LOFIKOL-990834 format. One record per residue (C-alpha): x negated, z negated, y; residue in one letter; residue number from 0; chain. Coordinates in pm, 1 decimal, always signed. Each point is the difference from the previous one (the first is absolute). Layout:
! residues N
((X, Z, Y), A, NUM, A)
...
This chain:
! residues 550
((-13774.3, -10194.3, +8290.7), X, 0, A)
((-13.3, -396.4, +121.0), X, 1, A)
((+274.7, -201.4, -170.8), X, 2, A)
((+110.4, -338.0, -83.5), X, 3, A)
((-99.3, -313.8, +176.3), X, 4, A)
((-303.2, +168.5, +132.9), X, 5, A)
((+211.6, +229.5, +239.8), X, 6, A)
((+180.5, -330.3, +122.2), X, 7, A)
((-331.0, -147.2, +87.4), X, 8, A)
((-136.9, +307.0, +156.7), X, 9, A)
((+326.3, +79.7, +179.5), X, 10, A)
((+5.5, -385.3, +137.7), X, 11, A)
((-358.0, +0.8, +98.3), X, 12, A)
((+63.7, +334.9, +236.3), X, 13, A)
((+275.7, -155.8, +116.5), X, 14, A)
((-150.2, -307.6, +106.4), X, 15, A)
((-307.0, +206.2, +121.3), X, 16, A)
((+187.0, +217.9, +215.9), X, 17, A)
((+186.2, -274.2, +149.8), X, 18, A)
((-314.4, -217.2, +74.1), X, 19, A)
((-177.4, +301.1, +160.2), X, 20, A)
((+311.4, +102.7, +220.2), X, 21, A)
((+10.8, -377.2, +154.2), X, 22, A)
((-394.1, -31.5, +47.4), X, 23, A)
((-7.8, +378.4, +130.5), X, 24, A)
((+208.2, -142.9, +304.2), X, 25, A)
((-178.0, -301.2, +56.1), X, 26, A)
((+260.0, -202.8, -172.1), X, 27, A)
((+216.6, -28.0, +265.1), X, 28, A)
((+404.8, +31.4, -44.6), X, 29, A)
((-38.4, +418.2, +65.6), X, 30, A)
((-177.7, +1.4, -332.9), X, 31, A)
((+230.3, -259.8, -135.8), X, 32, A)
((+263.4, +239.6, +40.9), X, 33, A)
((-187.5, +341.2, -74.4), X, 34, A)
((-65.0, -225.0, -328.0), X, 35, A)
((+363.0, -55.2, -52.2), X, 36, A)
((+90.2, +358.5, +6.4), X, 37, A)
((-270.1, +105.4, -242.4), X, 38, A)
((+71.3, -245.3, -286.5), X, 39, A)
((+378.4, +57.6, +81.3), X, 40, A)
((-42.4, +404.2, -60.0), X, 41, A)
((-228.8, -98.1, -328.6), X, 42, A)
((+256.5, -235.6, -122.6), X, 43, A)
((+245.4, +242.6, +27.2), X, 44, A)
((-184.2, +292.3, -185.9), X, 45, A)
((-55.0, -233.3, -262.3), X, 46, A)
((+376.8, -84.6, -43.7), X, 47, A)
((+64.2, +356.6, -10.2), X, 48, A)
((-271.8, +77.0, -270.2), X, 49, A)
((+145.2, -270.1, -220.8), X, 50, A)
((+399.9, +49.5, +80.3), X, 51, A)
((-54.3, +427.4, -57.8), X, 52, A)
((-195.6, -3.9, -317.4), X, 53, A)
((+268.5, +15.4, -244.4), X, 54, A)
((+207.0, +263.8, +177.5), X, 55, A)
((-333.0, +212.7, +77.5), X, 56, A)
((-46.5, +4.6, -374.3), X, 57, A)
((+373.5, +134.7, -28.5), X, 58, A)
((-32.7, +266.2, +240.9), X, 59, A)
((-364.4, +116.6, +29.0), X, 60, A)
((-149.6, -43.2, -340.1), X, 61, A)
((-405.4, -19.5, +25.9), X, 62, A)
((-279.8, -184.4, -88.5), X, 63, A)
((-27.2, -187.7, +355.8), X, 64, A)
((+399.8, -115.9, -33.0), X, 65, A)
((-63.7, -111.1, -309.3), X, 66, A)
((-328.7, -217.9, +118.6), X, 67, A)
((+218.5, -99.5, +252.5), X, 68, A)
((+271.9, -131.8, -210.9), X, 69, A)
((-218.7, -164.1, -242.8), X, 70, A)
((-158.1, -181.2, +295.4), X, 71, A)
((+295.6, -88.8, +188.7), X, 72, A)
((-6.7, -404.7, -59.8), X, 73, A)
((-322.9, +30.9, +138.2), X, 74, A)
((+75.8, +211.3, +306.3), X, 75, A)
((+326.3, -294.0, +8.5), X, 76, A)
((-280.8, -312.4, +4.1), X, 77, A)
((-238.8, +207.6, +249.1), X, 78, A)
((+282.1, +20.5, +229.8), X, 79, A)
((+109.9, -367.4, -33.6), X, 80, A)
((-382.4, -97.0, +52.1), X, 81, A)
((-15.3, +246.1, +311.5), X, 82, A)
((+305.2, -125.5, +155.7), X, 83, A)
((-81.4, -344.5, -28.9), X, 84, A)
((-318.9, +117.6, +186.8), X, 85, A)
((+240.3, +121.9, +268.6), X, 86, A)
((+146.0, -338.0, -5.7), X, 87, A)
((-333.0, -113.0, +53.7), X, 88, A)
((-36.6, +175.3, +284.2), X, 89, A)
((+302.4, -95.0, +163.5), X, 90, A)
((-107.3, -351.1, -26.6), X, 91, A)
((-284.0, +56.0, +145.3), X, 92, A)
((+166.5, +169.2, +338.4), X, 93, A)
((+216.7, -319.2, -13.1), X, 94, A)
((-286.6, -226.5, +15.8), X, 95, A)
((-157.1, +212.5, +290.5), X, 96, A)
((+282.5, +50.2, +245.5), X, 97, A)
((+318.3, -191.9, -74.7), X, 98, A)
((+197.8, +140.8, +252.5), X, 99, A)
((-71.8, +372.1, -70.0), X, 100, A)
((+113.3, -55.7, -396.5), X, 101, A)
((+310.2, -181.3, +112.2), X, 102, A)
((+92.1, +292.3, +233.1), X, 103, A)
((-40.2, +224.1, -280.1), X, 104, A)
((+192.4, -140.1, -238.9), X, 105, A)
((+268.7, -271.5, -40.6), X, 106, A)
((+135.7, -259.5, -268.1), X, 107, A)
((+218.5, +270.1, -164.0), X, 108, A)
((-309.2, +235.8, -84.9), X, 109, A)
((-197.8, -305.6, -128.6), X, 110, A)
((+313.6, -88.7, -240.0), X, 111, A)
((+31.9, +382.9, -80.2), X, 112, A)
((-381.4, +60.6, -59.9), X, 113, A)
((-4.4, -364.0, -195.8), X, 114, A)
((+218.5, +126.1, -248.9), X, 115, A)
((-150.6, +344.8, -10.3), X, 116, A)
((-328.4, -193.6, -125.9), X, 117, A)
((+179.7, -204.8, -224.4), X, 118, A)
((+124.3, +356.7, -141.7), X, 119, A)
((-343.3, +131.7, -2.2), X, 120, A)
((-141.5, -306.4, -215.7), X, 121, A)
((+285.8, +29.5, -248.4), X, 122, A)
((-69.5, +370.5, -38.5), X, 123, A)
((-350.9, -61.7, -60.9), X, 124, A)
((+0.9, -261.6, -231.4), X, 125, A)
((+294.1, +189.3, -219.5), X, 126, A)
((-302.8, +286.9, +0.8), X, 127, A)
((-163.0, -238.7, -283.4), X, 128, A)
((+56.2, +43.0, -384.6), X, 129, A)
((+158.6, -349.7, -53.8), X, 130, A)
((+216.0, +7.9, +266.6), X, 131, A)
((+124.4, +340.6, -10.9), X, 132, A)
((+97.1, -77.1, -354.9), X, 133, A)
((+172.4, -343.2, +82.8), X, 134, A)
((+183.1, +170.1, +264.2), X, 135, A)
((+180.3, +286.9, -200.9), X, 136, A)
((+8.0, +344.2, +102.2), X, 137, A)
((+349.7, -36.4, +185.6), X, 138, A)
((-93.3, -262.4, +224.9), X, 139, A)
((-366.2, +157.9, +73.8), X, 140, A)
((+144.6, +321.4, +91.0), X, 141, A)
((+285.1, -231.7, +223.0), X, 142, A)
((-254.1, -194.1, +144.5), X, 143, A)
((-255.9, +305.9, +115.6), X, 144, A)
((+302.6, +192.7, +100.9), X, 145, A)
((+134.9, -283.1, +223.5), X, 146, A)
((-348.5, -108.6, +105.5), X, 147, A)
((-101.5, +342.6, +84.5), X, 148, A)
((+273.8, +120.4, +196.9), X, 149, A)
((-11.3, -378.7, +172.0), X, 150, A)
((-385.7, +19.0, +73.9), X, 151, A)
((+73.0, +357.7, +160.9), X, 152, A)
((+264.2, -86.2, +192.8), X, 153, A)
((-144.5, -366.0, +125.6), X, 154, A)
((-339.7, +212.2, +31.3), X, 155, A)
((+107.5, +250.8, +261.7), X, 156, A)
((+202.6, -296.5, +183.3), X, 157, A)
((-287.9, -214.8, -1.3), X, 158, A)
((-287.9, +236.7, +110.0), X, 159, A)
((+259.6, +160.0, +251.9), X, 160, A)
((+14.9, -292.8, +206.6), X, 161, A)
((-374.7, -28.6, -10.8), X, 162, A)
((-97.0, +350.0, +52.5), X, 163, A)
((+202.6, +301.4, +75.6), X, 164, A)
((+70.4, +222.4, -332.4), X, 165, A)
((-120.0, +317.1, +41.4), X, 166, A)
((+51.8, +345.6, -221.4), X, 167, A)
((-246.1, -144.3, -242.1), X, 168, A)
((+250.6, -219.4, -145.2), X, 169, A)
((+343.1, +276.5, -52.6), X, 170, A)
((-184.7, +222.4, -265.4), X, 171, A)
((-88.5, -296.2, -216.3), X, 172, A)
((+347.9, -129.3, +40.9), X, 173, A)
((+114.6, +348.6, -124.3), X, 174, A)
((-192.2, -61.2, -263.2), X, 175, A)
((+108.7, -332.0, -116.0), X, 176, A)
((+353.2, +155.0, +48.7), X, 177, A)
((-63.4, +261.5, -261.7), X, 178, A)
((-140.3, -215.8, -250.3), X, 179, A)
((+265.5, -240.5, +26.5), X, 180, A)
((+230.7, +299.0, -77.2), X, 181, A)
((-184.2, +119.9, -294.6), X, 182, A)
((-78.9, -308.3, -144.2), X, 183, A)
((+344.5, -184.2, +21.3), X, 184, A)
((+101.2, -88.8, -333.0), X, 185, A)
((+292.7, -136.2, -144.9), X, 186, A)
((-11.8, -282.2, -222.7), X, 187, A)
((+246.2, -44.0, -269.8), X, 188, A)
((+307.6, -260.5, +16.4), X, 189, A)
((-28.9, -142.6, -330.9), X, 190, A)
((-353.4, -63.7, -37.9), X, 191, A)
((-133.9, -98.3, -359.8), X, 192, A)
((-50.6, -348.8, -119.6), X, 193, A)
((-206.5, -242.2, -172.3), X, 194, A)
((-276.2, +179.0, -182.7), X, 195, A)
((+131.5, +337.7, +95.1), X, 196, A)
((-18.8, -116.0, +371.4), X, 197, A)
((-387.5, -152.4, -69.6), X, 198, A)
((-88.3, +352.6, -110.2), X, 199, A)
((+158.3, +201.8, +209.8), X, 200, A)
((-193.3, -191.6, +308.0), X, 201, A)
((-330.6, +60.7, -193.1), X, 202, A)
((+55.7, +355.5, -98.5), X, 203, A)
((+113.8, +94.0, +389.7), X, 204, A)
((-266.7, -231.2, +166.8), X, 205, A)
((-139.9, +115.6, +305.0), X, 206, A)
((-339.5, -69.1, -127.6), X, 207, A)
((-160.3, +212.8, -286.5), X, 208, A)
((-236.2, -272.5, -112.2), X, 209, A)
((+310.3, -226.7, -20.0), X, 210, A)
((+182.4, +233.2, -259.6), X, 211, A)
((-345.9, +24.1, -191.7), X, 212, A)
((-31.8, -322.8, -40.7), X, 213, A)
((+316.7, -163.2, -58.6), X, 214, A)
((+187.8, +344.5, -132.7), X, 215, A)
((-104.4, -40.0, -378.6), X, 216, A)
((+163.5, -374.6, -8.9), X, 217, A)
((+330.3, +118.1, +18.5), X, 218, A)
((-24.0, +386.9, -163.9), X, 219, A)
((+90.1, -156.0, -335.1), X, 220, A)
((+352.5, -4.0, +132.6), X, 221, A)
((+139.7, +289.7, +208.2), X, 222, A)
((+251.5, -1.6, +234.7), X, 223, A)
((+346.6, -19.9, -119.6), X, 224, A)
((+216.4, +301.1, -25.0), X, 225, A)
((+302.1, -134.9, +184.3), X, 226, A)
((-191.7, -24.5, +323.4), X, 227, A)
((-168.4, +344.4, -26.0), X, 228, A)
((+114.4, +326.3, -114.1), X, 229, A)
((-307.5, +153.7, -66.2), X, 230, A)
((-252.3, -67.8, -281.6), X, 231, A)
((+9.7, -432.7, -9.9), X, 232, A)
((-377.4, +16.7, -20.0), X, 233, A)
((-69.2, +126.6, +345.3), X, 234, A)
((+172.5, -51.8, +338.2), X, 235, A)
((+120.2, +366.7, +47.8), X, 236, A)
((+342.4, -160.1, +73.3), X, 237, A)
((-136.7, -190.0, +235.6), X, 238, A)
((-152.5, +320.8, +183.9), X, 239, A)
((+315.0, +172.3, -53.6), X, 240, A)
((+211.6, -263.7, +173.6), X, 241, A)
((-277.9, +32.9, +261.3), X, 242, A)
((+23.8, +370.0, +50.4), X, 243, A)
((+387.0, -51.8, -1.7), X, 244, A)
((-65.2, -264.0, +260.8), X, 245, A)
((-215.2, +260.4, +228.3), X, 246, A)
((+286.6, +280.6, -16.1), X, 247, A)
((+277.6, -267.8, +120.4), X, 248, A)
((-226.9, -109.6, +305.4), X, 249, A)
((-22.4, +369.3, +94.4), X, 250, A)
((+357.7, +66.7, +0.6), X, 251, A)
((+54.4, -325.8, +223.1), X, 252, A)
((-276.6, +99.8, +227.0), X, 253, A)
((+179.9, +369.0, +61.7), X, 254, A)
((+330.4, -203.3, +27.0), X, 255, A)
((-165.0, -214.8, +267.2), X, 256, A)
((-154.9, +265.8, +179.3), X, 257, A)
((+350.1, +119.7, +63.7), X, 258, A)
((+157.3, -283.6, +107.1), X, 259, A)
((-265.1, -86.6, +232.8), X, 260, A)
((+12.4, +348.5, +150.0), X, 261, A)
((+370.2, -78.9, +83.8), X, 262, A)
((-85.3, -370.9, +159.3), X, 263, A)
((-278.0, +196.4, +191.3), X, 264, A)
((+207.0, +304.7, +156.0), X, 265, A)
((+277.7, -338.4, +127.9), X, 266, A)
((-319.4, -197.9, +89.1), X, 267, A)
((-135.4, +264.0, +251.7), X, 268, A)
((+328.4, -24.7, +183.5), X, 269, A)
((-26.5, -360.3, +49.7), X, 270, A)
((-367.0, +43.9, +138.3), X, 271, A)
((+62.7, +258.9, +233.8), X, 272, A)
((+283.0, -192.5, +195.2), X, 273, A)
((-225.8, -284.6, -21.0), X, 274, A)
((-311.5, +157.8, +92.2), X, 275, A)
((+216.6, +122.7, +369.1), X, 276, A)
((+189.7, -269.0, +86.1), X, 277, A)
((-124.5, -320.6, -197.8), X, 278, A)
((+308.6, -36.0, -173.6), X, 279, A)
((+186.1, +34.3, -340.7), X, 280, A)
((+242.4, +211.1, -86.9), X, 281, A)
((+227.6, -207.7, -228.4), X, 282, A)
((+288.9, +281.2, -27.0), X, 283, A)
((-267.4, +261.0, -148.4), X, 284, A)
((+97.2, -112.2, -342.6), X, 285, A)
((+351.2, +106.7, +80.7), X, 286, A)
((-109.9, +345.5, +96.8), X, 287, A)
((-190.5, +20.7, -316.0), X, 288, A)
((+344.1, -66.1, -142.8), X, 289, A)
((+175.3, +227.2, +188.0), X, 290, A)
((-233.4, +273.1, -79.6), X, 291, A)
((+71.0, -79.6, -350.6), X, 292, A)
((+405.4, +9.0, +70.9), X, 293, A)
((-74.1, +345.8, +208.7), X, 294, A)
((-218.6, +157.5, -252.8), X, 295, A)
((+277.6, -91.0, -291.6), X, 296, A)
((+284.8, +155.2, +210.5), X, 297, A)
((-217.0, +310.4, +69.7), X, 298, A)
((-59.2, +49.2, -391.5), X, 299, A)
((+375.8, -6.1, -60.3), X, 300, A)
((+63.7, +238.3, +264.8), X, 301, A)
((-229.5, +240.3, -115.2), X, 302, A)
((+105.0, -7.9, -360.0), X, 303, A)
((+345.2, +64.9, +164.9), X, 304, A)
((-155.1, +278.7, +132.7), X, 305, A)
((-150.7, +134.6, -295.5), X, 306, A)
((-357.3, -10.6, +103.2), X, 307, A)
((-173.8, -26.2, -318.9), X, 308, A)
((-366.2, +39.9, +86.8), X, 309, A)
((-121.1, -314.3, -20.9), X, 310, A)
((-266.7, +64.7, +281.8), X, 311, A)
((+206.7, +135.6, +222.5), X, 312, A)
((+242.5, -297.5, -29.3), X, 313, A)
((-260.8, -287.5, +57.3), X, 314, A)
((-130.6, +202.3, +304.0), X, 315, A)
((+345.9, +12.1, +159.2), X, 316, A)
((+75.9, -369.3, -112.4), X, 317, A)
((-315.4, -79.0, +150.3), X, 318, A)
((+44.1, +151.2, +341.3), X, 319, A)
((+384.7, -147.5, +14.4), X, 320, A)
((-142.3, -356.9, -69.4), X, 321, A)
((-290.9, +26.6, +250.2), X, 322, A)
((+233.3, +141.3, +286.6), X, 323, A)
((+293.9, -292.1, -92.6), X, 324, A)
((-282.7, -254.8, -13.5), X, 325, A)
((-156.3, +78.4, +306.6), X, 326, A)
((+304.1, -0.9, +176.0), X, 327, A)
((+55.6, -382.4, -125.0), X, 328, A)
((-358.9, -78.4, +121.0), X, 329, A)
((+80.6, +115.1, +329.9), X, 330, A)
((+304.1, -191.4, +29.1), X, 331, A)
((-184.2, -323.4, -118.0), X, 332, A)
((-308.2, +30.2, +268.4), X, 333, A)
((+286.4, +78.9, +260.5), X, 334, A)
((+247.0, -265.1, -45.1), X, 335, A)
((-182.6, -265.7, -222.1), X, 336, A)
((-362.2, +38.6, +179.1), X, 337, A)
((+22.8, +148.4, +336.9), X, 338, A)
((+228.8, -205.7, +187.2), X, 339, A)
((-192.2, -329.6, -126.9), X, 340, A)
((-338.1, +120.7, +81.5), X, 341, A)
((-74.8, -212.0, +298.2), X, 342, A)
((+133.3, -303.4, -148.2), X, 343, A)
((-132.1, -271.0, -217.2), X, 344, A)
((-155.8, +100.8, -337.1), X, 345, A)
((+252.2, -128.6, -232.5), X, 346, A)
((+283.9, +183.0, +160.1), X, 347, A)
((-106.8, +366.4, -139.8), X, 348, A)
((+3.3, -192.8, -319.9), X, 349, A)
((+299.3, -134.6, -66.8), X, 350, A)
((+143.4, +297.2, +180.3), X, 351, A)
((-170.0, +205.8, -318.4), X, 352, A)
((+143.9, -262.2, -242.7), X, 353, A)
((+371.9, +80.9, +125.4), X, 354, A)
((-65.1, +370.6, -21.3), X, 355, A)
((-134.1, -72.0, -379.4), X, 356, A)
((+319.8, -200.3, -77.4), X, 357, A)
((+208.9, +259.9, +187.5), X, 358, A)
((-112.1, +272.2, -191.1), X, 359, A)
((+44.7, -169.9, -357.1), X, 360, A)
((+325.2, -102.9, +42.0), X, 361, A)
((+77.9, +366.8, +127.4), X, 362, A)
((-115.7, +162.9, -293.7), X, 363, A)
((+184.3, -248.2, -211.8), X, 364, A)
((+354.4, +79.9, +216.0), X, 365, A)
((-49.0, +368.7, -70.1), X, 366, A)
((-204.8, +32.7, -350.1), X, 367, A)
((+98.4, -291.9, -141.4), X, 368, A)
((-191.4, -292.4, -177.1), X, 369, A)
((-21.9, +159.9, -340.7), X, 370, A)
((-320.5, +190.2, -44.0), X, 371, A)
((-2.1, +372.7, +50.7), X, 372, A)
((-139.9, +208.8, -313.5), X, 373, A)
((-194.3, +360.1, +108.5), X, 374, A)
((-54.7, +269.4, -229.6), X, 375, A)
((-379.9, +76.2, -146.7), X, 376, A)
((-97.8, +298.5, +257.5), X, 377, A)
((-331.6, +8.1, -128.3), X, 378, A)
((-99.8, -26.8, -413.3), X, 379, A)
((-283.5, +50.5, -206.0), X, 380, A)
((-375.0, -64.4, -41.9), X, 381, A)
((-289.6, -24.1, -198.9), X, 382, A)
((-232.0, -236.6, -218.2), X, 383, A)
((-339.0, -77.3, +125.5), X, 384, A)
((-48.2, -156.0, -340.3), X, 385, A)
((+124.9, -184.8, -274.5), X, 386, A)
((-180.7, -287.5, -216.5), X, 387, A)
((+196.8, -172.0, -280.1), X, 388, A)
((+288.3, +183.8, +41.8), X, 389, A)
((+15.2, -120.5, +348.1), X, 390, A)
((+75.3, +300.5, +269.2), X, 391, A)
((-136.8, -77.0, +340.6), X, 392, A)
((+244.1, +263.5, +148.7), X, 393, A)
((-64.5, +111.5, +420.4), X, 394, A)
((+357.5, +172.3, +125.0), X, 395, A)
((+30.5, +261.8, +277.6), X, 396, A)
((+192.6, -233.6, +183.8), X, 397, A)
((-308.5, -251.8, -10.1), X, 398, A)
((-203.3, +270.6, +99.3), X, 399, A)
((+235.8, +91.7, +291.3), X, 400, A)
((+7.8, -316.0, +156.7), X, 401, A)
((-356.7, -77.9, -5.6), X, 402, A)
((-82.8, +319.2, +155.0), X, 403, A)
((+266.8, +12.8, +305.8), X, 404, A)
((-145.6, -364.7, +43.1), X, 405, A)
((-349.1, +116.7, +24.4), X, 406, A)
((+85.9, +332.7, +203.7), X, 407, A)
((+242.0, -203.0, +254.7), X, 408, A)
((-290.1, -274.6, +20.2), X, 409, A)
((-250.0, +265.5, +113.5), X, 410, A)
((+250.6, +183.8, +217.3), X, 411, A)
((+55.5, -354.2, +189.9), X, 412, A)
((-365.5, -85.1, -3.3), X, 413, A)
((-59.0, +346.8, +183.6), X, 414, A)
((+289.9, -45.5, +228.6), X, 415, A)
((-123.1, -345.5, +95.4), X, 416, A)
((-361.7, +80.7, +75.3), X, 417, A)
((+33.3, +372.8, +131.2), X, 418, A)
((+344.5, +92.1, +143.4), X, 419, A)
((+99.1, -73.5, +402.0), X, 420, A)
((+282.8, -235.5, -164.9), X, 421, A)
((-285.0, -189.2, -197.8), X, 422, A)
((-179.2, -69.8, +282.1), X, 423, A)
((+293.1, -112.6, +212.4), X, 424, A)
((+93.5, -251.8, -269.9), X, 425, A)
((-375.5, -118.3, -0.9), X, 426, A)
((+28.3, -45.6, +353.9), X, 427, A)
((+335.8, -201.7, -22.8), X, 428, A)
((-170.1, -237.8, -260.3), X, 429, A)
((-294.8, -51.5, +193.8), X, 430, A)
((+209.2, -78.8, +344.8), X, 431, A)
((+337.1, +129.4, +56.1), X, 432, A)
((-28.1, -59.9, +379.0), X, 433, A)
((-258.4, +148.8, +32.4), X, 434, A)
((+97.5, +337.2, -200.4), X, 435, A)
((+305.8, -37.6, +213.5), X, 436, A)
((-228.9, +37.0, +339.0), X, 437, A)
((-218.4, +267.6, -155.8), X, 438, A)
((+316.0, +222.7, -44.3), X, 439, A)
((+103.0, -63.5, -378.2), X, 440, A)
((+363.8, -43.7, -35.7), X, 441, A)
((+19.3, -302.8, -209.6), X, 442, A)
((+385.0, +4.3, -89.4), X, 443, A)
((-22.3, +367.5, -145.4), X, 444, A)
((-334.0, -109.1, -174.3), X, 445, A)
((+156.8, -304.9, -146.1), X, 446, A)
((+337.4, +171.4, -87.8), X, 447, A)
((-197.9, +272.3, -204.9), X, 448, A)
((-174.3, -254.2, -203.3), X, 449, A)
((+295.7, -148.2, -97.6), X, 450, A)
((+131.6, +325.2, -66.7), X, 451, A)
((-303.0, +98.5, -203.7), X, 452, A)
((+6.7, -350.4, -165.3), X, 453, A)
((+341.2, +67.4, -125.8), X, 454, A)
((-61.1, +351.5, -121.2), X, 455, A)
((-240.0, -157.2, -189.2), X, 456, A)
((+209.9, -241.2, -201.6), X, 457, A)
((+251.3, +291.1, -43.3), X, 458, A)
((-236.3, +137.0, -231.1), X, 459, A)
((-119.1, -281.4, -158.0), X, 460, A)
((+385.6, -29.3, -50.7), X, 461, A)
((+60.7, +319.6, -147.0), X, 462, A)
((-286.9, -45.7, -260.3), X, 463, A)
((+124.7, -346.3, -104.2), X, 464, A)
((+352.5, +111.8, -64.7), X, 465, A)
((-200.4, +323.2, -231.2), X, 466, A)
((-193.9, -232.3, -176.9), X, 467, A)
((+216.4, -265.1, -80.1), X, 468, A)
((+357.1, +145.9, +6.8), X, 469, A)
((+197.4, -275.9, +120.2), X, 470, A)
((+8.2, -159.9, +358.0), X, 471, A)
((+261.7, -248.7, +168.3), X, 472, A)
((+28.7, -153.7, +355.9), X, 473, A)
((-228.9, -263.5, -73.1), X, 474, A)
((-329.2, +190.3, -80.0), X, 475, A)
((-86.8, +17.2, +357.3), X, 476, A)
((-92.8, -404.9, +28.0), X, 477, A)
((-177.9, -41.6, -304.3), X, 478, A)
((-208.7, +364.0, +38.5), X, 479, A)
((-25.4, -92.5, +371.9), X, 480, A)
((-162.7, -352.2, -71.9), X, 481, A)
((-261.0, +134.3, -264.4), X, 482, A)
((-74.6, +288.0, +260.3), X, 483, A)
((-40.3, -286.9, +288.7), X, 484, A)
((-265.9, -203.4, -250.1), X, 485, A)
((-162.9, +342.6, -67.3), X, 486, A)
((-64.4, +59.1, +328.8), X, 487, A)
((-116.1, -398.9, +109.9), X, 488, A)
((-229.8, +29.2, -313.1), X, 489, A)
((-143.6, +347.8, +69.2), X, 490, A)
((-30.7, -106.1, +379.1), X, 491, A)
((+281.4, +43.9, +241.4), X, 492, A)
((-58.5, +266.5, +246.8), X, 493, A)
((-192.1, +219.7, -216.6), X, 494, A)
((+110.8, +290.8, -199.8), X, 495, A)
((-239.5, -13.3, -267.6), X, 496, A)
((+54.6, -334.1, -52.7), X, 497, A)
((+350.7, +27.0, -42.4), X, 498, A)
((-65.9, +254.4, -304.4), X, 499, A)
((-207.5, -216.1, -125.7), X, 500, A)
((+239.4, -299.4, +7.7), X, 501, A)
((+222.3, +217.6, -130.5), X, 502, A)
((-204.5, +78.7, -307.0), X, 503, A)
((-113.7, -354.2, -32.2), X, 504, A)
((+357.9, -146.6, -26.1), X, 505, A)
((+88.6, +281.6, -284.0), X, 506, A)
((-273.2, -71.3, -186.3), X, 507, A)
((+45.6, -396.9, +28.2), X, 508, A)
((+377.3, +45.2, -80.1), X, 509, A)
((-40.1, +246.3, -295.0), X, 510, A)
((-261.5, -135.1, -180.5), X, 511, A)
((+145.4, -376.8, +25.0), X, 512, A)
((+329.3, +133.7, -153.1), X, 513, A)
((-173.5, +163.2, -233.5), X, 514, A)
((-221.1, -244.3, -133.2), X, 515, A)
((+142.8, -344.7, +92.8), X, 516, A)
((+367.9, -37.6, +153.9), X, 517, A)
((+235.4, +282.6, +213.6), X, 518, A)
((+160.6, -329.6, +131.8), X, 519, A)
((-327.9, -127.3, +168.0), X, 520, A)
((-126.7, +300.6, +129.0), X, 521, A)
((+138.1, -36.0, +382.6), X, 522, A)
((-202.4, -378.5, -32.3), X, 523, A)
((-279.0, +171.4, -124.0), X, 524, A)
((-30.7, +277.2, +307.3), X, 525, A)
((+57.7, -282.7, +267.7), X, 526, A)
((-238.8, -234.9, -130.3), X, 527, A)
((-269.1, +288.6, +38.9), X, 528, A)
((+89.3, +59.6, +325.2), X, 529, A)
((-20.4, -352.6, +48.4), X, 530, A)
((-342.1, -11.1, -142.4), X, 531, A)
((-121.2, +266.6, +192.9), X, 532, A)
((+120.0, -135.7, +359.1), X, 533, A)
((-177.3, -312.9, -79.9), X, 534, A)
((-304.5, +169.4, +1.0), X, 535, A)
((+76.3, +318.0, +201.1), X, 536, A)
((+291.5, -39.5, +259.7), X, 537, A)
((-20.7, +315.8, +135.4), X, 538, A)
((+35.3, +186.6, -361.2), X, 539, A)
((-226.7, +187.5, -201.7), X, 540, A)
((-76.9, +302.8, +251.0), X, 541, A)
((+190.9, -193.3, +317.5), X, 542, A)
((-256.2, -64.9, +312.8), X, 543, A)
((+48.4, -342.5, +174.9), X, 544, A)
((+157.8, +22.2, +337.9), X, 545, A)
((-250.9, -75.8, +272.2), X, 546, A)
((+127.6, -98.9, +311.9), X, 547, A)
((-175.9, +37.6, +324.5), X, 548, A)
((-25.1, -247.6, +256.1), X, 549, A)
């Protein structure tokens, strides 16, 4: 099979010939340049996926084809760089032919984003060669390619999406990149070797096979110091064992992040449902979540006093109780804080909702006290997915329950919005409330039911939060409400799938930042990601820009 620089030359020639052929076939006009931009973008994406997923495919599907892909992954990376620079050349050609169209399809932020991505592409292509890779070392090499790969992917999707609409071709590629990143993720030891041992480790773990053959014998006379590696000092087995333990640690944090993101997603759905109909944020929704958690705690205490020992029966009874009382709170908030001020200026309901939020916080503080309230363990047990180097990756039954309940409720509410009469009335009120009222839709009842459904979802999230963390206080509603509101905005306010996606992303950012950096700044990381996303996509990841007809 073709390999090495011959592969790079052939792929580069094919990409250039394809771009030139598409431009010539359309007569060299603007449409031909736009078709060439789309084609080179897709080709670059395929080459990027081939280079990025090579190591993961060898681990998952060992075969001659995947081993050939792994041996040539750096050549695929260089080919991706060449293809992307051809893509840049076609874009510049479009700018020279029709500057008005070019500036209509892009802006300064996209240019800055794409320019920094091209710097990453150049750096990653340069470190594909032997000497730069050996000089950089495995730790910095992996960090460069991990950060650079994800930055290129995100900037690629945003920049191309502003020039040509993204279609379904990009989503399976994104899933492949995400799966490869999970498989390839490796934990770097916190205390790396120094001096000669460090140089030997750089050489023996270099991403370049020829670098290991060329420079390995120079340091092979003195093996690694046993104080750094637990296995045979003449090998890097200890380093690989540390990597395996890091993979297990990463998997455990991923499970925790998905669980936390599911809880945030449930709360965020309540925000996005209310905003989708009346165009306002219910800032008392976090306190409804807090009330649901306290009602669940009281319900579990009542079940214990009544001698109900079956966990499924107790959970079902407490869930119904919490949803019923929280739905009453949601209905009362709509009747007292929103309906009387619906025709007023837009800040009036917002101020009223903040007042209700503060009132509910202080009400719970006076009735239940300011100290944290512990809850008993209702669901215990679980199973180990796998164990690596003494580290067990464990999934509890409660985590499975949280994820399953979230998925079922998400599917149920999607069906309710899309298929039922209430869903049609909600969508009609979202489009034009006055016209919906003229056509016979009871707008007041529809809005009240929306608040009731959102409050019931918040109660479910509150009960799951109590069962998962085991302790609550009167202030959890504010923090969880801000995080859920951030998730709704990140995913696209007004979109149910966007709310769930935003919740999962906030959970992933918080857990991984706390696990690998600092738990004190996890909120800073989440809000920083929100700011970056809103700079380039003001409507959120899955939100649609509002078009006002004149």
